[in-house]
N, C-alpha and C positions, 0 to 999 in steps of 0.2 A: 205584314200581313202574308200569310201562307196562300199559295195558291189553290182552291179548290179539289179535292183528288177525283180524278176522271177514270171513267173505266171503257174500255174498247178492245174486242175482237172480232176475228171472222167465224161465220155458221155455217157449215157446208150443210146444206138439203139435199139428203140421198134417198133412192127409191127407186124401184122397178116403173115402170111407166104406169101413168094412171092410179097411183093411188092419193093425190089431193095434194102432190108438193108446191106446187104454183097458186094452189088455193090457198093452201097454208101461210104461203109467205104475203099474198095479198091482205089477208086477214089480220097477218101480225104487222102490218106496217099500216094499214087502216085506209088501203088505195091502192088502186086496181095498178099494180104493173108488171107481172106475168101473165100470159094470153091463157086461158082455160077453155077445155073442152071436154064431152065424156070419152073424146078417143084418144086411144094410147099413142104417146110420143107425140103429141100437142107441142112441148116444148122441145126446142131442136138445141138451144142456146145455153151457155153459162147467163145469167140474170143476175147482177147485183143489186139487192135491198137494202139501203142503208135507213138504219131506226135509231132517231136520237132522243131519248127521254131523260129529263133532268140529269143525271151527272150520267149515263151510261148511253155508248153510242154502239150498237150490232150491226155488224156488217153481213147480210144473209148473201148466201152464193145457193140461188136457185139450180137446178140442173136437169139435163135430160135424162128422163128414165134410165137404168143401166137397163140391158135385153141382151139376149141372145144372140137375135139374128144382125150379122154384123158383113153380111153379102155386098153391100152397096157402100161405095164411100162415103156416102150419106150417115148411115148407123154406122159406122166406126169412125166418123166425126163426132156423132151424138156419145157414144160410149168414152169416148178419148175426153169430150169438155166432162163429162159425170165423174172421170174417175181424175182427171187432174184438178177437181174442184178439192179434193182432199188434201191437198198437198199446203203444207205450213197453215192448216185453222187452228180455231182452237176450242171449238166443238164443231160434235155431227151429229145432225137429228136424222135418224134412219128412219125415213115415215113408210110403214105398212099398213093394208088396208084391213080392218077391222083383224080374226084371228083366222084369217086366210092365207097362209104361209103355203108360197109355190116355190118351182127349183129357181124360178129370175131372183125370189129373195134369196136364194141360197148365194147365187151370182153377184149380190150386191152385200154380201157377210166375204164372201172372197176378197171381193174390193178393198174391205174394210180391215182385212188383214197388212197388220204393219204400220196403221195410222197411230201414231203416238197419243191423240188430241180424246179425250173422253167421249163416248159414243151413248145418246138416248136412244130408245127405241121407242118412238111416237106411232101408237097406235091409232089410227085416224080413221073417221067414220063411226064411229059408237053409236051415233042416234041412229046407224041401220042395224044396228045390232037387235036380234029377238031375243036374248035371253043374255044381259049384262055381267050374271052372275060367272058366263065361260070365263069372262079377263081375268078370275082371279087363278085361274092353275092353267092359264093361258100364260101368264106374266111369271107365273113358279118356274115353268117350264122354261121360259126364255132367260129368266135370271140366272138360274142353278149355278152356271158356269162362271158367272162375273165378266160375262163378254159386255153388257151394257152398263154403264154408269146409273141411269136411272131408268124404268120405264112409264111412261106417260101417257094413259089414253085421253084422248080429246073426239072434238069433231069440228074441222075447220070452219065448215059453212054455218055451223049453227052456233059459233062461239062458245061452246062448251070446253069449260074446262084451260082456255086456252090462257087466262091469268096468272095458273100455274105453271103452266109452260115458261112465261114471260120470266116470271118470278127466277124460275130456274135458270135462266139464259143469263139475266142478270147477275147471278150468283157466280156463274162462272166466267164473267169477263175480266180478264187480268185488270191489273191497275195500269194507266197509261193515257197517252193526250189522243184525243178525235185525228182519226186519220183523214175526216171530210168537214168541210162546214155543215152547221148544225143543222141547216136548213134543205141539205142536200138528199134525194133519196134514192139516186138510183148512179151509175158512173156510166148508164149507156146514155145514146144521143137520142133527141126527139125524133130525128129520121129514122132510127132502129125501132121506137116505141111505135111510131105511125106505121112502120111495114109491118109488125108484129099484129097491131089492131086490125088491119085487113086479113091477113093470113088466117085470125080466130076467126074472122066470119065466117071466110071460106070453108074453115073445118066443120064450123059449126052447122052450116047450109049445106053442105055438100061432102060431108066425112063419108059416106056411104060410097059414093060414085067416085070421088074425089080424095081418098084417105090421106095420102101423102106425096102428092104428085105436084105440088105447086111451091112456087117461091115469088118472094114478093121483093123488089127491087126499087128504091124512090128514085126517081131521077128529077125532080124538081121541089124545093120545099123552100119557099118565098112569103115573107110576114110583108102584105100592103097597104098597110094603113090598119086597120083593127080586121082584115080578112087574111088568112093564113091558105095558101095557095099551095096543094100538095098534087103531083102527079107521080103514079105508081103505075109499074110496069107489074104483069104478073105473068110468071114463065108456067106453062104445063110442057108433058114429054111427048105429047100427040094433038093430033089434030081435035081428033074425036074428044079430049077433054077439053079443047079450048071451044068447041060448041055446048058443051055441059056447062061449063062456066059461065059464058054470055047467055044462055038459056033464049027462052024463044022473043025473036024482037028486042036483042037485049033484058030482058027483064031479072033474070037472076045477077047479073052484075049491077043493075041498079040496085037492088037489092042490100048487096054486100056492101056497095059504097055506102048507102045511106045508114045503114048500123054502123058501117066503122067512122063514118064520118062525126056521129052523134057521141061516140065516145073518144074521138080528137077534140071534139069541140070544148069537153070535161077534162080531157086531160091537159089542155094547152091553154082551155080558159080564153079561146078567142073563136069566132067565128072560122069556117074552115070551108073552102072551096075545093072537093077531093074530085081528081079525073082520075079514070082507071083504064088500063089496056092491057090485051091478052098478047102473049106472044110464043109460039111454039117453040121452045129448044128442047133438042133431042138428048136424051141421056144426060142430061143435066145432074142428077140425084146420084151417078155413078162416076160423076167427072172431077176430080181433086183440082182442078184449074178453073173449072165453071162452079164447083162452090166456095173456091175461094174470090173470085169476081161476086160472089153473092153476098160476100160478109160471113163466110163461113171460116172462120179464124180461131186458130189458137190463142186463149187470152193467158 
């Protein structure tokens, strides 16, 4: 009796900031893995999501948005993380926001030069288009030079046309054994996911006041019976930012902690006791050594 034929491959999800890459990954996986917000550059790390269905395993690599600003060490790290995800993948999903092509989309196009894998142009957020008829001339203009293997209009948030995308992905995975156990959904640790959930709540609640000046470090992560105890340190760059993050009589920090704890309990399937502290670490976002100590490392 012969073993059943399986397929397995890597798919990089790339694009400029805020086009919905992380939302797309979460909906393809059927669960939350990458954090999301309406603020650009919410994603800072490569996040690997693993989808195993029937005879196919698809390993997605969600990436930070490729962007022009590279002044700080953090920005340079994010662009490197996005570009390095293109090495040795079997397929690339280039996600754009409707028919809004920008200079940063051109920047992504340049990053794709020399990539050996097929590239599909995924046009996200089509539910927000006033006139869907505009997709046809847009697709014809973008497909004219054979740069893209496919043109796939979708709405990740509305689950519109995602099954077509899933079938396209399955068809492009090479024959081979699975790289990960069938029940594994990511290569990231639970501590990493906890830190990201906290950062998501900060960005969502304080995105205008503290857009990109916070980092989260998990100091303790211990299961005690039915309760998971998590202690986290939130870094900011200035004392004024610390005051904003804590809020009047600690109200903002409590609100962030409450929202993060609810998501953690769902993700880890256990009761969570979460404690948060805030510390000023001046210049951390432009310090390579500080970034490394906070978990920003090449993968």
